[in-house]
FITILO-890908 format. One record per residue: residue in one letter; x, y, z of N, C-alpha, C in turn. Coordinates in steps of 0.02 Angstrom, whole numbers, plus 50000, padded with zeros to 5 digits. Layout:
<nodes>
aXYZXYZXYZ ...
</nodes>
This chain:
<nodes>
m490984962250563491614963350527491724958050474 r491554951750490491644946350441491184947450381 k490564949850395490114951050340490384956550295 r490654961850326490944967350287491544964950248 l491944960450279492524957850245492324953650186 r491814949250197491574945350141491284949850087 g490974955450108490724960150059491274963150017 v491834964850049492404967550011492674962349963 y492724956149988492984950749946492524949649886 m491874949049898491404947749843491374953649796 k491394959849822491374965649778491994965749733 s492564964349761493174964149721493134958649668 y492904952749690492864947049645492364948449588 i491774950849606491254952249556491474957849510 s491824962849537492064968349495492544965849442 v492994961349461493464958649413493104954549360 v492614950449382492244946249335491844950649286 l491504955749313491124960149270491574963949221 l492144966049246492614969649202492854965249145 v493034959149162493264954549109492694953049061 s492094951649088491524950049044491344955949000 l491334962049029491174967848989491694969048935 s492334967948952492864968848902492784963848845 l492634957648863492534952648810491914954048769 l491394956648801490784958348765490924963848714 i491274969048736491444974548690491904971948635 l492394967948655492854965148605492474960648556 g491994956648582491604952248540491184956148490 a490874961648515490464965748469490904968748414 a491474971248434491934974148384492174968748335 f492324962848362492554957348319492004955248271 a491394954848296490834952748254490744957548195 g490734964048212490634968948159491204969048109 m491814969048135492394969448090492474963048048 s492364957248080492444951048042491904950347989 y491284952148006490744951647956490874956347898 s491104962447915491254967247862491834964847819 f492334961947851492914959347814492704953647768 i492314948847795492104943147754491674945447695 s491224950247709490794952747655491204956247602 r491674960247623492084963947575492514959147533 e492824954447567493244949647531492834945347483 r492244943247506491814939047464491564942947403 t491404949247414491174953547358491724954447307 e492334955647333492894956447286493014950047246 d492944944247279493024937947244492474937047191 m491874939047208491314938447161491424943047101 l491654949147113491794953747058492334950947012 s492854948147043493394945247003493134939446961 t492724935246993492434929546956491994931946899 a491594937146913491154939846862491554942746804 k492084946346817492494949146763492814943646721 t493074938546756493384933046720492864929446676 s492274928246706491744924946668491534929146608 g491484935746618491284940246564491764939846506 g492404939546520492904939146466492834932646428 i492724927046465492644920546431492014920546388 l491474923246418490834923146382490874927346319 r491184933046321491234937246262491634933746207 a492164930146227492564926546177492154921146143 y491754917146181491334911946152490774914946111 a490504920446134489934923446099490134925746029 q490744928046023490984930445959491084924745909 q491204918645935491314912845892490674908845880 d490154910345920489524906545915488974911245891 d488664909545836488164914045807487544914545851 s487444909645895486844909745937486874915045992 g487444918146002487514923546051487564921246123 l487414926046169487504924846241487004919846268 g486484918446233485974913746259486084906646238 s486664905046209486784898246185486884893346242 i486804886846221486904881546271487624881146293 n488094882646248488804882446267488954887646321 i488664893546314488764898746365488484896446431 r487894893146429487604890646492488064885446524 a488374881346484488824876246511489414879546547 i489664884846515490224888546546489984891546612 l489384894646612489124897646673489024892446728 s488784886646710488684881246760489354879046790 w489844878546745490514876446769490794881546818 v490734887946801490974893246846490584893046912 s489924891846907489514891646968489724886047014 s489864880146984490074874447026490754875747058 m491184879447024491844880947052491814886347106 s491384891247096491374896947143490824896347196 g490344892147183489784891447230489284897147224 c489314900947170488874906647161488404905447101 h487904909447096487434909147040487574915046994 l487584913646928487744918846880487154920146832 l487064926546813486564928746765486894933046712 v486674932146650486924936346595486334940246567 t486404946846561485864951046534486114954646472 d485634956946434485824961146377485894968246400 a485974972746353486094979746370485504982846407 q484884980246399484294983046432484154979646500 g484564974746519484484971446583484044965346581 v483864963046522483454956946516483914950846520 v483724946046564484124940046574484084935746512 v484674934146483484704930146422485014923246435 n485334922546493485634916046510485784915846584 c485884909846612486064909146683486444902646693 s486634901446755487054895646770486634889546787 d485974889946784485564884046797485674878846743 r485734872446762485884867246714485254865246674 d484664865646705484064863646669483874868846617 t483584866546564483414871046509482814875546526 g482444873546576481854877646594482024882746647 c482534886746634482754891746684482204897046693 p481984898246755481444903046767481674910346759 h482334911546757482584918446755482554921446685 l482524917146634482554919646565481964924246552 g482134929946522481614934746505481464939746560 m481694938446621481574943146676482054949046670 t481854954646697482254960746688482564962846755 v483204964146753483574966746812483414974146820 p483354976646882483194983746891483664988246852 a483374993546824483764998146782484335001446821 a484225002446888484745005646928485375001446930 a485284994846934485864990446935486234990746869 v485854990546813486174990946748486524997646738 a486195002946761486485009646754487135010246794 a487145007146854487745007446895488315003746861 v488164998046829488684994346794488934998346734 n488475001346696488675005246637489065011546656 r488895014246715489215020546736489895019346768 t489945014546814490565013446853490925007046835 g490605002746797490914996346779490794990946830 r490444992546885490324987446937489704989246977 f489414984047008488824985047050488864980047107 t488764982447168488754977947227488184980047272 a487834975147297487274976547342487024969947371 r486594970647422486234964847447485514965747423 s485334961747374484704962947339484444956447307 d483794956647287483504951047248483444952847174 l483744958547156483744961047086483034961547059 g482614964647098481924965847076481524959547067 g481654954347107481274948147103481574942947058 v482134944647026482454939646984482724933947026 l483004935647083483264930547128482734928747179 p482744922647205482214920347251482224924047318 g482774926947338482824930647400483414935247399 k483474939247451484034943947453484694940247459 s485154942047416485814938947416486334944347406 f486964942447417487514947047400487614946747324 v487534952447292487554952747219488124957247197 a488474955047144488984959147113488884958847038 g488974964547004488874964646932489424968446897 v489604966146836490114969546796489864969746724 a490154974246685489964974846615490374969846574 l490034967246523490404962946476490894967146436 p491444964246415491904968146373491534971046313 a491754976846291491414980446237491334976046175 g490764976146142490624972246083489944973946055 p489764970846001489124972445970488524970446013 n488594965446054488054963146098488224964446172 q488384970546189488594972246257488044970846307 g488224968046364487754966746417488104966646484 c487794963046533488074962846601488094955646626 v488544954546673488584948246709488464949646783 f487944946546811487794947346883487934940646918 i488274940946974488434934947013488164935947083 s487854930847111487534931347177487754925547221 d487774927047285487954921947335487454922247392 n487224916447413486734916147466487014919247530 a486634923847560486854927147622486954922147679 g486554916847680486614911847733487284908447731 r487544907047671488204903847666488754908347693 m488684914947679489184919547704489144920247781 r488514920147804488424920347877488704914047910 g488654908447874488944902247901489694902747909 t490024905847858490744906947864490904911447923 w490514916747930490624921347986490494917848053 w489974913748055489804910348118490344905448138 s490674902448090491234897948106491784901648143 l491934907748119492424911848155492164913948223 a491514915648225491224917748289491254912148340 e491154905948318491184900248365491884899748396 i492384900748354493074900548380493174906048433 f492914912048417492984917648465492604916148529 i491994913548523491594912048583491934906848626 f492214901648594492564896548631493164899648669 a493534903948633494114907148665493884911748722 a493314915348711493054919948762492844916248825 v492504910548815492294906548873492904903948911 a493414901848875494024899448907494354905148946 v494364911148917494664916848951494264918649014 i493594918449009493174920049067493304915049124 i493324908649106493454903549158494134904649190 l494634905949148495304907249174495314913549217 a494954918649194494924924949232494574923849300 l494044919849300493704918249363494184914949412 f494564910149387495024906549431495584911049457 i495884914849410496434919249430496194924849476 s495614927849460495344933149503495164930549572 y494944924249575494804921249640495444920849682 l495974918349650496604917749687496884924549707 v496874929349658497164935949671496754939549724 t496094939449717495664942949765495744939949835 k495784933349837495874930149903496534932049934 k497054932449892497714934449919497704941649941 l497354945949903497324953049921496934954249985 t496404950349995495984951450054496234947750115 r496714942950106496964939250164497274943950216 p497724948650196497994953150247497464957350281 i496944959350243496404963250274496034959050326 k495914952650310495594948150358496034947250419 e496684946450408497144945550465497144951850508 m497134957750475497104964050514496464964350555 s495914962250524495274962250560495294957650620 d495544951550611495594946850667496074949450720 a496634952350697497124954950745496834960850785 a496454965150751496154970950785495664968550839 r495284963150824494834960550875495224957750935 s495794954550920496214951950974496494957751016 y496694963250982496954968951018496434971951065 s495804972051041495264974751083495164970651146 k495384964251145495324959851204495964959751245 g496464963851224497084964151262497634959551240 d497514955751186498034951251159498364954651100 f499004956651109499364960351057499874956051020 t499804949451024500284944950992500164943850917 p499534943750892499434942350821499764947450776 r500024945050719500334949350669500084947450600 v500144952150553499954950850484500524947450448 r500394941850416500914938250379500924940650307 d501374937850269501434939250197501484946750183 v501964949950215502064957150205502624958550155 d502884953250124503414954250074503114957350011 g503484961949982503254965449922503354972849929 d503224976349873503304983549873502674987249853 d502094983849860501464987149843501164990449905 e500604994049894500294997849948500034993250003 l499774987349984499504982750034500064980150079 s500644978850051501214976550092501434982150139 e501444988350115501614993950157501114994750214 l500464993750198499954994150250500054988650302 a500204982550279500324977050326500924978350370 e501464981050341502054982650380501894988150431 a501524993250410501324998650456500884995850512 f500434991150494500004988150544500404984250595 n500894980350571501324976550617501734981150661 a501984986650631502364991550671501914994550726 m501294996050707500824998650756500694993550811 a500624987150791500514981850840501114981250888 d501724981750860502314981450903502304987250953 s502134993150928502104999050972501574998151026 l500984995551006500454994451055500664989251107 e501014983951083501234978851130501744981651180 r502204985851153502694988851199502344993551248 s501864997451222501505002051266501114998351319 e500794992751298500414988851347500874985751399 r501454983251375501934980451423502194985751471 s502324991751443502564997251486502014999351535 r501394999351511500845001251555500774996351613 r500814989851596500754984851649501344985251698 d501944986251669502524986951713502464993051757 l502204998551727502125004751765501635003751822 i501075000551807500574999451860500864994951915 a501224989651893501514985251943502044988851985 n502464992851952502994996451989502705001852034 v502225005552007501915010852049501565007752109 s501215002152096500874998752152501374996552205 h501934993952180502454991652227502744997552267 e502895003052231503205008752264502715012152312 l502065012352294501575015452338501405011052398 k501455004552387501234999852439501645000552503 t502305001052495502735001152555502615007352597 p502665013552570502555019252613501845019752640 m501355017852600500665018252624500545013252681 t500845007252673500775002352728501105004952791 t501695007952784502055010752842501645016252874 i501395020952833501005026552860500375023952895 a500005019352863499385016752894499535013052958 g500075008952958500235005153019500425009553077 f500855014453064501075018753119500505023353141 a500085025553094499515029853113499035025953157 d498885019653139498445015553181498755014353249 g499425013353250499755012353315499715018453359 l499765024453328499695030553368498975031453393 i498485029453352497785030453371497585025653427 d497755019253419497525014353469497985013653529 g498535017753530498975017753588499485012253589 t499545008453535500045003153532500745005953538 i500865011753507501525014953510501555019153574 p502065018153615502135022153677502185029553662 r501925033653709501915040853698502625043753691 e503105040853727503775043553724504095042353655 r503805037853613504075036553547503635039253490 e503115042953510502655045553459503005050153409 e503445054453436503795059153391504225055353340 e504545050053362504965046053317504555043153260 y503975040453276503555037453224503205042653181 l503065048453210502795053853170503295056253117 k503935056053135504455057853087504475052753030 v504385046353047504365041152995503775042252949 i503185043852979502595045252938502715051152892 s503035056352919503185062352879503665060652822 s504165056552837504645054652786504325050552730 e503895045852749503555041852698503065046052657 t502745050952690502285055352654502665059452602 k503255061952622503665065752574503905061252517 r504035054952533504235050352480503675049252429 l503065048652455502485048152410502425054352366 s502545060152397502505066452360503035066652304 r503635064152320504155064052269503975059352212 l503655053652229503445048952178502935052152131 v502445055452159501925058752118502235064252076 r502695068052106503015073452069503435070652011 g503765065152024504155061951970503705059651913 m503125056851930502655054851877502405060751837 l502275066451871502055072551836502615075151791 d503225074751816503795077051775503845072951710 m503765066451716503785062151656503235063951607 s502635065351633502075067151590502225073651553 q502515078551588502665084851556503215084151504 l503715079951519504265078951472504015075851407 q503545071151412503305067651353502835071951310 s502615077751337502165082051299502535087151256 v503195087851264503575092651225503815089351161 t503715092751105503905090051039504645091651025 p504985087350985505675088750966505755095350929 m505255097450891505295103750855505335109650903 e504945109150957504965114451008505645114851041 l505925109051056506585108851089507125111551043 a507075110050978507585112350931507585119850922 s507025123050938506975130350930507245134150990 r507425130651043507675133951105508435132951111 s508745137451148509465136751162509615139851230 f510175137651261510365140151327511105138851337 d511375141851392512085141051409512155134951454 l512445129651428512525123451466513005124351524 l513515128551515513995129751569513635132751630 e513195137551618512825140651673512375135651708 v512045131351670511615126251699512015121451743 v512595119251719513015114651757513235117951823 c513445124251819513685127651881513115128651931 q512515130551908511955131451953511745124851986 s511755119451948511575112851977512085110752030 l512715112252017513225110552065513145114552129 l512975121052123512875125252182512275122952223 s511735120652188511135118552224511255112252266 l511755108252248511905102052285512525102652328 e512785108752334513415109652371513355107252443 q512795108952476512715107052547512685099452555 k512315096152510512245088852515512925085452503 i513295087952453513945085052438514425085952496 t514415091952525514865093452581514695089352642 s514035088352653513815084652713514045077352711 r514185074752652514415067852646515175067452644 g515495073152656516225073052657516535072152589 l516185074452537516425073652469516715080152443 d517135079652393517415085452359517255084852285 v517285090352248517115090452178517705092952138 d517925088952088518425091152041518065093251976 t518165099351955517825101851895518335103351839 v518135101551779518515103251719518015106651672 l517985113351677517475117151641517805122551598 p517515123951540517795129351497517635136151527 e517995141151504517895147951530517335151551492 e517265150051428516765153451388516105149551389 p515545152851374514885149551373514865143951322 v514455138951336514345133251290513595133251274 i513425136051215512725136751196512495130551159 v511955127351183511685121351154510935122251142 t510655117951100509935118151087509575113651137 g508965115651157508575111651203508255115851257 d507935112351304507595115551360508085116051419 g508245122051439508735123051493508515120151559 d507855120851576507615118251640507645110651641 a507475107451584507485100151581508205097551588 i508685100751554509385098651558509655100051628 a509415105351660509615106751729509405100951774 q508815098051761508585092251800509035086251787 v509255085451723509705079951707510355080451747 v510675086351745511305087351781511195086451856 h510645089251882510495088751953510415081451974 n510035077451935509935070451952510575066451950 l511005067851900511645064251896512105066051954 l512145072451971512565074452028512275071752093 d511615071952100511295069352161511415061852167 n511375058252111511495051052110512225049552129 a512685053552103513395052652119513525053852193 a513195059052221513285060652292513015055052336 k512475051852315512165046552356512615040452361 f512935038652306513285032252303514045032852304 a514305038952311515025039752317515255037852387 d515835034752390516115033152456516305039552492 p516175040052558516365046152595517115047652588 g517265054152581517965056252576518245055952505 t517845053652456518085053352387517865059552349 n518065059852286517905065652244517395063852191 i516975068852174516535068452116516855072652061 t516915069752001517235073251946516695075651897 l516695082151883516215085151837516585088551780 k516435086351717516785089051659516285091451607 l516495096651569516105099251513516585101151457 w516445098551396516885100251339516485099851273 r516795102751221516505102651154516895097651110 e516535094551063516875090051016516415088650957 e516645090550897516305089050833515575091150834 g515445097450851514775100150847514315098250904 r514575095050956514155093151013514515094851078 a514125095851130514405097151197514305090851239 y514805089251280514785083251321514865085051395 v514465081651437514495082551509514635075751540 s515115075551585515315069351618515265070151694 v514945065351728514895065251801515155058451825 a515675058451866515975052151889516055052251965 n515975046351995516075045752068516395038952083 r516705038452140517005032152162516575029152217 g516425022652206516005019052254515965011752233 e515415008552250515345001552232515245000852156 t515574996052125515514994952053514834991952037 i514514994751986513874992051962514024986051917 s513684980551929513814974551890513594975451817 k513884971451773513714971851701512984970151689 d512704965751731511994963951723511534969751742 e511764974051787511344979551811511384985651765 l511944986551731512044992651691511484993851640 p511254988751602510724990151552510054991851584 l509974990751650509324991451682509244997951722 i509805001551732509775007051779509345012951755 f509205013251689508795018751663508055016951659 e507865010951683507165008951681506785012051739 r506125012751729505705015651781505705011351844 f505795014551900505745011451967506275006051978 h506785005851934507305000851945507785003451997 k507914999252047508395001052100508804994852116 t509464995652113509904990052127509874988352201 d510144982552218510144980452288510514985452332 r511074988052306511454992752346511064999252356 s510665001252305510295007452312509735006652362 r509455000552368508904999552416509155000452488 s509774998852498510044999552566510295006552579 q510545009952527510845016552538510375022252521 d509885021052477509455026452454508745025152476 r508625026152539507965024952567507445029852539 d507665036052523507195041152500507055040852426 g507425036852388507335036652315506705032952295 v506455034652234505875031252208506035027752142 g506655027852121506855024352061506665027651996 l506555034351998506365037951937506905042751913 g507415043951954507915049051936508255047751870 l508545041851862508905040351800508425039151741 y507825036651756507335035951703507145042851675 i507055047751719506895054551697507475057351655 v508095056051678508685058251640508665055451568 k508535048851563508515045651497507945048451455 t507365049551485506785052051448506925059051421 i507225063351462507375070151440507865070051382 l508405066251388508915066051336508645062851272 d508215057851278507905054951218507485060051181 s507115064151218506705069251186507135074551152 h507765075451173508225080151142508625077051085 g508515070651072508905067251021509625066151043 s509735065751108510405064951136510495057951165 h511105056351185511265049751211511605050451279 i511535045251319511885044951383512225038151389 y512835038251412513245032251417513455031351490 v513485025151513513695023851581514205018151581 s514705018951623515205013651632515375013251706 s515555007251728515725006251798516265000951802 r516875003151818517444998651821517875000251881 e518024995151919518484995851976518275001552022 g517635001952036517385006852083517265013752054 l517435014951991517325021451960516715021051913 t516195024651930515585024851890515535031551856 t515445031451789515445037651750514825037851705 f514475043651708513925045051663514135050651615 v514015049751550514185054851500513585055851455 f513365062151445512835063451396513055069151351 d512735069551293512915074651244512305078851223 l512435084851198511915089251171512185092651109 k511735094551064511945097751002512095105151015 l512675107350990512845114450996512385118550953 a512175124350978511725128750941512105132650889 k511765134150833512055138550783512065145650808 a512505149750779512605156650803511955160550802 k511535159550749510935163550742510405161650794 n510465155450824509985153350875510235154650946 t510815157650952511115158351018510765163751058 n510575162051120510265166851166510755168051223 e511185172951217511695174051268511495180051310 
</nodes>
């Protein structure tokens, strides 16, 4: 897992680095092309402007000097322009023969050489010529060349100006160095930032990985930190922590269940085994065998009730809320049938029942058999713990779209410390242990489980000897009513 985690970290880190590098490479290529083109274009325009200006000056001097364009004065002007612009200038006649240049020495090698006819034709046709050329060997190597026509006159010719390509590349390279320096700085910064970001992004994943390994060993305490935020990773971390909380609660419930079941099974099984051994080895007198056989039978039935209660819980937890919402039944009928089924037990304890029930049906949503078990368990619980000769009060009413059932009895007051615990599995108060020998501590837990699955609530209060349980159910709509 750690190798895979490191793989995710390195893949993310390398991906960011490659993306930044590729972006800079593409940007650099685009910058190189555009900057070189821009520098070349701007330099060519400057050369053309210089050539036009020089041509105007040369024509003016040529008209005043009988020696024409090849005079020493014209060469001095060309040299001065060359020193100012950093370019080399050539003057040709109408046929393209070089008649003067910007070289200061009198032994100029260009004199008498002929510029290609295509260049002269381009100047005569369009007024300008630009190219990267050696002008047919006139120049020592390929250079950026621009040419313009001399102003119209009796000795019309051309002015060609050239600039060394290396010097222009030097200007471009100076800009490229600035870009490269900035690119390297950006890459270093991107490496540092991507390291921090990637590490922060993978930290929750690593914590989840470590926590999952702890969960596999039974330790559900680790949690993912740094879940603040509204991004997907924060949502995943929150969901993971919620899952961990659920697993921890489930594991705690499982351990409690095993401990409680073991405790509840231990007592009757020990009793059954002890009395059975006593009957076998003759320890128990024959005249008392029937008495102890009854105890064995009672404990066996208690074990059966415990198993049945566990099966009931399993079945209740398998029903979905959607299934329950699609069913409906008459709650009044269920309440009356549950009361009739416990009539003999209630009467045998010398109890009476006060009922406050509506005359018309009360149709609610849910599972009728499950709610019948709820009412039965509450009435049975009231009958067990009511003082002899007192009354059990059973009420049913409607209020604000819900139906309410209340079961109350008079007996010993349940302490405030016990009230929050009475719906837990296998929980039995001290008074119930003495009075409810046959109970297994699942009755009220089953009640709570059923009502929770119905989206309902149950409330309990116990004051001055009066204990009251109240639960509610949602009234069914007319179209869902099954009457």
